[in-house]
N, C-alpha and C positions, 0 to 999 in steps of 0.2 A: 106397542111394538116399536114405535119410533123412539120412545124414551129409553128402551132397552138397548137399541143400537147406539144412541148417543152415549149412554153410560158405558157401553163396551168400548167405544172409541176413546173416551176420556180415560178409562182405566188402562187401556193398552198404551195410550199416550203417556200417562204418568209413569208407568213401568219402564217404557222406552227412554223417557227423559231421565229417570233415576239411573238406569243402566248406562246410558250415554254419558251422564255426568261422572259416573264412576270410571268410565272408559277414558276420561281425560287424565285421570291419575294412574290408572292401571292400563298399560298398553295392550294387554291381552284382549280386552273388550273393544270392539270397533266403535268409536264415538260417532262418526258421521252417519253411518246407516241407521243407528239407533235414534239419533236426533232427527233424521229425515222421516223416520217412521213416526216419531212423536209429533213432528210438525203436521204430517198428513192427518194423523188421528185427531189432533186438536182442531184442525181446520174442519174436519167432518163432524166432530163431536160438539163443539161449543165455541161461539164467537168470543166469549169471555176468556176461555182457556187459550185460545189462539192468540188473542191480543196480548195476554200475559206472556205467553211463550216468545213471541217475536220481540218483545221488549226486554227479555232477559239478556244478560251479558254472554251467556253460553251460546245463545242463538246468533247474536251479533258477531261473535268471534269465530264460530265454527260453521255456520250455514248461510249467513247473509250473502257472502261473496258468491257462493255456489248458486244460490237461488237467483241472484241478480245477473250474473254473466256466464253461468254454466261452465265454470272452470275450476280445476282442482290441481293440487300438486301431484307429482308422481307418487309420492309417499301415501297421500290420501287415497288415490286410486287403487294402488296395490293393497292397501289395508282393507278397503271395501271388497274388492274382487276376490282376495284370498279368503275373507270371511264367507262371502256368498258361495264361492266354489266349494269350500269345506262343507257347508251345510247341504249343498246339492249333492256332493259326492257321498256324504253319509247316507242321505236318503236313497241315492242310486244303489248303494251296496247293501242296504238293509231291507229295502222293500222289493219283494219278488213279484212284481206285476209288470207286464209288457208296456202298458201305457206310461208308467213311471220311468221305465228304461228308455223311453223315446223322449218324454218331456224334459227330463233333467239335462241331457246333453243339448237339447234345443235351447233351454234356458241359458246354459253356459255360453252358447254361441251368441245369443242376443246380448247377454251381459258384456261379453268381449267386444262386440261391435259397438255398443253404446259407449263404453268407457274408452275405446280406441278412437272412434270417429265422431261422436257427438259431443262429448265433454272435452273441452280444450285443456291441454296440459300446460301449466304454468310453473315457473320456478318459485322456490320459497321467497326469494328476494322480490319477485313480481307480486306475489301475494301480500307481502308486508307493505310494499309500496302502495298497492291498491287500497289496503286497509287504512293506511295513513292518510291517503287522499280523501277517503270517505269520512274520516274523523275531522279533517280540516274543513272540508266542504260541506 
């Protein structure tokens, strides 16, 4: 059973990584949430995959700053929140169950709170500056 879970995490991680990588080129796909999902799955699924992932250029350019200091640009925040809200609204309007009608807006409120008050908003210039400091130091 444990091997099945690890395989599932690695598979979801690889799919998320591939889609997140495509999202770098195609702006319709949200890069950051898919890469965060890949990071989570690799951490749960395999030390080898996790080490490989955190050493990729994609991880270093798109996630490392967020993971280290919990900050994002406004553009990154809006991209993630709009994708999450779209998925939650689709579920809200297509599933006809009371518990779903309660859970989806609750999730939206939690997402709003987290992105508004927990994750610090930085400018593009500040992000570039921090990345350059990390490369030098």
